[in-house]
Structure formats: structure tokens, C-alpha cells
C-alpha positions as YAML, in Angstrom:
chain: A
units: angstrom
residues:
- id: 1
  name: MET
  ca: [-16.47, 2.18, 11.23]
- id: 2
  name: GLU
  ca: [-13.96, 4.96, 10.38]
- id: 3
  name: ALA
  ca: [-12.97, 6.03, 7.01]
- id: 4
  name: LYS
  ca: [-10.02, 3.77, 6.75]
- id: 5
  name: ASP
  ca: [-12.25, 0.78, 7.36]
- id: 6
  name: TYR
  ca: [-14.49, 1.65, 4.27]
- id: 7
  name: LEU
  ca: [-11.46, 2.13, 2.24]
- id: 8
  name: ARG
  ca: [-10.00, -1.06, 3.40]
- id: 9
  name: TYR
  ca: [-13.31, -2.96, 2.51]
- id: 10
  name: ILE
  ca: [-13.33, -1.47, -0.97]
- id: 11
  name: VAL
  ca: [-9.91, -2.56, -1.74]
- id: 12
  name: GLU
  ca: [-9.85, -6.16, 0.35]
- id: 13
  name: GLU
  ca: [-13.42, -7.39, -0.05]
- id: 14
  name: ILE
  ca: [-14.72, -5.74, -3.20]
- id: 15
  name: HIS
  ca: [-11.90, -4.69, -5.30]
- id: 16
  name: SER
  ca: [-13.47, -4.12, -8.62]
- id: 17
  name: THR
  ca: [-15.51, -1.13, -9.17]
- id: 18
  name: VAL
  ca: [-17.54, 0.83, -11.98]
- id: 19
  name: PHE
  ca: [-15.72, 3.98, -12.34]
- id: 20
  name: ALA
  ca: [-16.87, 7.28, -13.78]
- id: 21
  name: THR
  ca: [-15.23, 10.08, -15.65]
- id: 22
  name: VAL
  ca: [-16.16, 12.71, -18.04]
- id: 23
  name: ASN
  ca: [-14.88, 13.11, -21.57]
- id: 24
  name: ARG
  ca: [-14.37, 16.44, -23.53]
- id: 25
  name: GLU
  ca: [-18.01, 16.87, -24.10]
- id: 26
  name: GLY
  ca: [-18.88, 16.69, -20.49]
- id: 27
  name: ARG
  ca: [-20.52, 12.98, -20.91]
- id: 28
  name: PRO
  ca: [-19.98, 10.58, -18.37]
- id: 29
  name: ILE
  ca: [-18.33, 7.31, -19.25]
- id: 30
  name: THR
  ca: [-17.88, 4.51, -17.04]
- id: 31
  name: CYS
  ca: [-15.39, 1.57, -16.95]
- id: 32
  name: ALA
  ca: [-14.10, -1.32, -14.60]
- id: 33
  name: ILE
  ca: [-11.31, -0.41, -12.49]
- id: 34
  name: ASP
  ca: [-9.66, -2.48, -9.52]
- id: 35
  name: MET
  ca: [-8.64, -0.38, -6.30]
- id: 36
  name: MET
  ca: [-5.41, -1.94, -5.52]
- id: 37
  name: ASP
  ca: [-4.17, -0.22, -2.30]
- id: 38
  name: TYR
  ca: [-5.24, 2.03, 0.38]
- id: 39
  name: ASP
  ca: [-4.03, 3.90, 3.46]
- id: 40
  name: ALA
  ca: [-5.69, 6.09, 5.94]
- id: 41
  name: ASP
  ca: [-6.47, 8.91, 3.62]
- id: 42
  name: SER
  ca: [-6.59, 7.90, 0.07]
- id: 43
  name: LEU
  ca: [-7.16, 4.77, -2.58]
- id: 44
  name: TYR
  ca: [-4.66, 3.88, -5.53]
- id: 45
  name: PHE
  ca: [-5.20, 2.28, -8.83]
- id: 46
  name: LEU
  ca: [-3.21, 2.28, -11.97]
- id: 47
  name: THR
  ca: [-3.70, 2.47, -15.55]
- id: 48
  name: ALA
  ca: [-1.89, 2.82, -18.92]
- id: 49
  name: ARG
  ca: [-1.07, 6.10, -20.27]
- id: 50
  name: GLY
  ca: [-2.06, 5.19, -23.56]
- id: 51
  name: LYS
  ca: [-5.67, 4.80, -22.66]
- id: 52
  name: HIS
  ca: [-8.54, 7.42, -23.16]
- id: 53
  name: PHE
  ca: [-9.10, 6.93, -19.34]
- id: 54
  name: TYR
  ca: [-5.74, 8.17, -18.66]
- id: 55
  name: ASP
  ca: [-6.64, 11.34, -20.79]
- id: 56
  name: ARG
  ca: [-9.81, 11.79, -18.91]
- id: 57
  name: LEU
  ca: [-8.33, 11.48, -15.72]
- id: 58
  name: LYS
  ca: [-5.79, 14.12, -16.57]
- id: 59
  name: ALA
  ca: [-8.35, 16.40, -17.91]
- id: 60
  name: ASN
  ca: [-10.22, 16.29, -14.77]
- id: 61
  name: GLU
  ca: [-9.66, 15.25, -11.40]
- id: 62
  name: ASN
  ca: [-13.01, 14.69, -10.33]
- id: 63
  name: ILE
  ca: [-14.24, 11.11, -10.29]
- id: 64
  name: ALA
  ca: [-16.86, 8.89, -8.74]
- id: 65
  name: PHE
  ca: [-17.29, 5.07, -8.43]
- id: 66
  name: THR
  ca: [-19.26, 2.39, -6.98]
- id: 67
  name: ALA
  ca: [-18.18, -1.05, -5.61]
- id: 68
  name: MET
  ca: [-20.78, -3.86, -4.99]
- id: 69
  name: LYS
  ca: [-20.41, -7.15, -3.12]
- id: 70
  name: GLY
  ca: [-23.22, -9.80, -3.19]
- id: 71
  name: LYS
  ca: [-25.13, -12.36, -5.22]
- id: 72
  name: ASP
  ca: [-28.24, -10.58, -5.50]
- id: 73
  name: THR
  ca: [-30.00, -7.39, -4.17]
- id: 74
  name: LEU
  ca: [-30.64, -8.76, -0.51]
- id: 75
  name: SER
  ca: [-27.18, -9.91, -0.07]
- id: 76
  name: CYS
  ca: [-25.55, -6.81, -1.33]
- id: 77
  name: ILE
  ca: [-23.29, -4.22, 0.34]
- id: 78
  name: ALA
  ca: [-22.53, -1.20, -1.86]
- id: 79
  name: VAL
  ca: [-19.90, 1.69, -1.48]
- id: 80
  name: SER
  ca: [-20.08, 4.66, -3.58]
- id: 81
  name: VAL
  ca: [-17.28, 7.49, -3.59]
- id: 82
  name: GLN
  ca: [-16.91, 10.72, -5.14]
- id: 83
  name: GLY
  ca: [-13.50, 12.36, -5.15]
- id: 84
  name: LYS
  ca: [-10.33, 13.86, -6.44]
- id: 85
  name: THR
  ca: [-7.29, 12.06, -8.27]
- id: 86
  name: ARG
  ca: [-3.87, 12.84, -9.20]
- id: 87
  name: GLU
  ca: [-1.10, 11.08, -10.81]
- id: 88
  name: ILE
  ca: [1.78, 10.05, -8.62]
- id: 89
  name: GLY
  ca: [3.78, 8.11, -11.20]
- id: 90
  name: PRO
  ca: [5.32, 4.66, -11.42]
- id: 91
  name: GLU
  ca: [7.22, 4.23, -8.04]
- id: 92
  name: LYS
  ca: [4.27, 2.66, -6.34]
- id: 93
  name: ILE
  ca: [3.97, -0.21, -9.22]
- id: 94
  name: PRO
  ca: [6.11, -2.78, -7.71]
- id: 95
  name: ASP
  ca: [4.05, -2.64, -4.30]
- id: 96
  name: LEU
  ca: [0.69, -2.77, -6.46]
- id: 97
  name: PHE
  ca: [1.80, -5.83, -8.50]
- id: 98
  name: ALA
  ca: [3.02, -7.54, -5.02]
- id: 99
  name: LYS
  ca: [-0.29, -6.98, -3.34]
- id: 100
  name: ASN
  ca: [-2.32, -7.82, -6.71]
- id: 101
  name: PRO
  ca: [-0.17, -10.74, -8.25]
- id: 102
  name: TYR
  ca: [-2.78, -11.48, -10.88]
- id: 103
  name: MET
  ca: [-1.45, -8.12, -12.68]
- id: 104
  name: ALA
  ca: [1.70, -10.13, -13.65]
- id: 105
  name: GLN
  ca: [-0.51, -12.14, -16.01]
- id: 106
  name: ILE
  ca: [-1.80, -9.08, -17.56]
- id: 107
  name: TYR
  ca: [1.58, -7.26, -17.81]
- id: 108
  name: PRO
  ca: [4.11, -10.20, -17.34]
- id: 109
  name: ASN
  ca: [7.36, -8.30, -17.83]
- id: 110
  name: GLU
  ca: [9.21, -5.04, -17.09]
- id: 111
  name: SER
  ca: [9.01, -3.55, -20.59]
- id: 112
  name: SER
  ca: [5.18, -4.16, -20.83]
- id: 113
  name: ARG
  ca: [4.82, -2.43, -17.72]
- id: 114
  name: ASN
  ca: [6.73, 0.79, -18.80]
- id: 115
  name: ALA
  ca: [3.17, 2.35, -20.01]
- id: 116
  name: LEU
  ca: [1.90, 1.95, -16.54]
- id: 117
  name: THR
  ca: [1.03, 4.72, -13.92]
- id: 118
  name: VAL
  ca: [-0.45, 4.98, -10.60]
- id: 119
  name: PHE
  ca: [-3.31, 7.40, -9.50]
- id: 120
  name: GLN
  ca: [-4.31, 8.20, -6.16]
- id: 121
  name: ILE
  ca: [-7.92, 9.23, -5.03]
- id: 122
  name: TYR
  ca: [-6.48, 11.73, -2.25]
- id: 123
  name: GLN
  ca: [-9.76, 13.29, -1.13]
- id: 124
  name: GLY
  ca: [-13.31, 12.34, -1.32]
- id: 125
  name: THR
  ca: [-16.59, 11.33, 0.40]
- id: 126
  name: GLY
  ca: [-18.47, 8.02, 0.32]
- id: 127
  name: GLU
  ca: [-21.70, 6.30, 1.37]
- id: 128
  name: TRP
  ca: [-22.08, 2.77, 2.61]
- id: 129
  name: PHE
  ca: [-25.27, 0.89, 1.98]
- id: 130
  name: ASP
  ca: [-25.87, -2.81, 3.58]
- id: 131
  name: LEU
  ca: [-28.81, -4.55, 2.57]
- id: 132
  name: THR
  ca: [-27.67, -7.90, 3.88]
- id: 133
  name: HIS
  ca: [-30.00, -7.44, 6.71]
- id: 134
  name: LEU
  ca: [-33.19, -5.29, 7.20]
- id: 135
  name: PRO
  ca: [-33.59, -2.59, 8.19]
- id: 136
  name: PRO
  ca: [-30.81, -1.63, 5.69]
- id: 137
  name: GLU
  ca: [-27.80, 0.17, 7.04]
- id: 138
  name: ARG
  ca: [-26.46, 3.46, 5.73]
- id: 139
  name: ALA
  ca: [-23.63, 5.51, 6.71]
- id: 140
  name: SER
  ca: [-21.43, 8.41, 5.23]
- id: 141
  name: PHE
  ca: [-17.71, 8.88, 5.57]
- id: 142
  name: ALA
  ca: [-14.99, 11.25, 4.27]
- id: 143
  name: PHE
  ca: [-11.22, 11.07, 3.93]
- id: 144
  name: GLY
  ca: [-8.21, 13.15, 2.95]
- id: 145
  name: GLY
  ca: [-9.57, 16.25, 4.47]
- id: 146
  name: ALA
  ca: [-12.84, 16.43, 2.43]
- id: 147
  name: SER
  ca: [-15.92, 17.67, 4.56]
- id: 148
  name: GLN
  ca: [-18.67, 15.16, 5.23]
- id: 149
  name: GLN
  ca: [-21.98, 16.51, 4.09]
- id: 150
  name: SER
  ca: [-25.20, 15.43, 5.55]
- id: 151
  name: CYS
  ca: [-28.00, 14.19, 3.11]
- id: 152
  name: GLY
  ca: [-31.19, 12.69, 3.35]
- id: 153
  name: TYR
  ca: [-34.56, 13.68, 4.85]
- id: 154
  name: PHE
  ca: [-34.78, 15.66, 8.20]
- id: 155
  name: ILE
  ca: [-37.75, 16.79, 10.44]
- id: 156
  name: THR
  ca: [-37.92, 20.29, 11.38]
- id: 157
  name: SER
  ca: [-39.41, 22.14, 14.47]
- id: 158
  name: GLN
  ca: [-42.60, 22.53, 12.36]
- id: 159
  name: CYS
  ca: [-43.51, 18.86, 13.16]
- id: 160
  name: THR
  ca: [-46.92, 18.43, 14.92]
- id: 161
  name: GLY
  ca: [-46.25, 14.91, 15.86]
- id: 162
  name: CYS
  ca: [-49.26, 13.36, 13.95]
- id: 163
  name: GLY
  ca: [-47.40, 10.17, 13.09]
- id: 164
  name: LEU
  ca: [-48.36, 10.14, 9.31]
- id: 165
  name: CYS
  ca: [-44.52, 9.97, 8.50]
- id: 166
  name: HIS
  ca: [-44.24, 6.91, 10.55]
- id: 167
  name: THR
  ca: [-47.18, 5.18, 8.80]
- id: 168
  name: ARG
  ca: [-45.83, 5.68, 5.27]
- id: 169
  name: CYS
  ca: [-42.00, 4.97, 6.32]
- id: 170
  name: PRO
  ca: [-41.17, 1.51, 4.64]
- id: 171
  name: GLU
  ca: [-38.18, 0.83, 7.32]
- id: 172
  name: LYS
  ca: [-40.13, 2.40, 10.17]
- id: 173
  name: CYS
  ca: [-37.07, 4.37, 11.01]
- id: 174
  name: ILE
  ca: [-38.79, 7.33, 12.17]
- id: 175
  name: ASP
  ca: [-38.94, 7.86, 16.18]
- id: 176
  name: LEU
  ca: [-42.02, 9.60, 17.26]
- id: 177
  name: SER
  ca: [-41.19, 9.61, 20.94]
- id: 178
  name: SER
  ca: [-39.96, 13.23, 20.78]
- id: 179
  name: ASN
  ca: [-41.09, 16.44, 19.18]
- id: 180
  name: PRO
  ca: [-40.14, 16.91, 16.72]
- id: 181
  name: ALA
  ca: [-39.84, 13.25, 15.40]
- id: 182
  name: VAL
  ca: [-36.53, 12.00, 14.41]
- id: 183
  name: ILE
  ca: [-35.27, 9.89, 11.50]
- id: 184
  name: HIS
  ca: [-32.80, 7.50, 12.17]
- id: 185
  name: GLN
  ca: [-30.57, 8.20, 9.19]
- id: 186
  name: GLU
  ca: [-28.73, 5.15, 9.39]
- id: 187
  name: HIS
  ca: [-31.71, 3.15, 8.29]
- id: 188
  name: CYS
  ca: [-33.35, 5.40, 5.98]
- id: 189
  name: ILE
  ca: [-33.50, 4.67, 2.24]
- id: 190
  name: HIS
  ca: [-34.32, 8.07, 0.94]
- id: 191
  name: CYS
  ca: [-37.48, 7.17, -0.47]
- id: 192
  name: GLY
  ca: [-39.14, 10.39, 0.25]
- id: 193
  name: ASN
  ca: [-42.38, 8.98, 1.54]
- id: 194
  name: CYS
  ca: [-42.41, 10.95, 4.51]
- id: 195
  name: MET
  ca: [-42.11, 14.30, 2.85]
- id: 196
  name: GLU
  ca: [-44.93, 13.67, 0.51]
- id: 197
  name: VAL
  ca: [-47.32, 12.76, 3.30]
- id: 198
  name: CYS
  ca: [-46.46, 15.36, 6.13]
- id: 199
  name: PRO
  ca: [-49.26, 17.76, 6.29]
- id: 200
  name: ALA
  ca: [-47.25, 20.34, 8.08]
- id: 201
  name: GLY
  ca: [-44.39, 20.57, 5.40]
- id: 202
  name: ALA
  ca: [-41.93, 19.95, 8.32]
- id: 203
  name: ILE
  ca: [-39.57, 17.56, 6.45]
- id: 204
  name: GLN
  ca: [-36.71, 18.85, 4.40]
- id: 205
  name: ARG
  ca: [-34.45, 16.91, 1.93]
- id: 206
  name: LEU
  ca: [-30.71, 17.93, 2.25]
...
């Protein structure tokens, strides 16, 4: 999938997220925030200017959130995003209310909506983790010009081909047919068993 597909999934399939900001003391605080719209490079949500959440967003543009869908762990898809936000004002509020009609029950008239403002997550990176089938599927994405960074475990040229990493991998996602062996990142759950058991120290974590 492309970045826009992950953003669409967050808005249309999950919608409610656990959103993290930091307070004046640098301590993390979470709250429930609905992602109300998206485009190719960003996500949109709204809040009231009188909330402490608004103050935290204005003081620090860096945010993170996780969105999950599923009734239990093995039916779960999770998407996590780290990014930057900016306030874009009230102009998009009518559009967000049209796409999210339940908001009219919370803010039933124009006067009650005067306190609202819209924020855009204009840049970020994310990770998709799908446990609805095994082995799990993992993917990374970036949007808004952010650089997509590789993370996880990687096998270097010090590999001797002993195969111990494969025996300890719970998902059996290490291919021993080449030297060095290759970890299939799309199925790796980042447990670190491979690095712990490698006698050559050939596995690195990024």
C-alpha cells in the first residue's frame, strides 16, 4: 500500500486513536482523538481552543498516536504514527462535520462550534502491524516529505550461515538460502531472539 492508503485506513476503518502529547514538564499525556479526514500527505482532526490538549499542541508540534482495530489480539490491525502538527484554523470545520455527522450531536449549533479549530498532521512516519493472519505483516510508510527510516534487525556480512537465528525465530522469517542470511522485514516481530543467539555477532538492530 502507499502512504495515502494507510492514512485512509486510519480515518475510515479505525477513526478513533490514542493520541500522545507532552506537557510543560515534558511528561507524556494521552487522550482519545478521532481522525476526521485525510489527503495524500496529511491527516486532520479538531479540538477546542479551551482544552489543555490544545495548549500542548501549540507548545510542541511533535505528536504520536496509535490506532487499533480488532476484537482481540489475533484479530488486530494496529497503525502507529509519529509526526508534526499545525493549526490551520476553522475553515475546514464544515467539511469535517459533513464527513463526521456525529459531531453535530456534540456541538449542535454554530455558537457551540466557535471554540473549535482544526489541526493538520502535515508530516510523519508510520508503522502498520497486522496480526489477523500469521506470520504477522509489518510495513513502514512516510508522508508529507518525511524520510522513511529503516528499523528492526538486519544480518551483516559477518554471517557464517550457521542457521541458529532461524531456529530461534518464532515467525521463521529468516531466509538461509543466501549468505548472509536475510530477515524478511515484512514478517519480523522485532523480538530480538536472532541477535541474542548469533555466535558471530552478525545481527544488528537499527
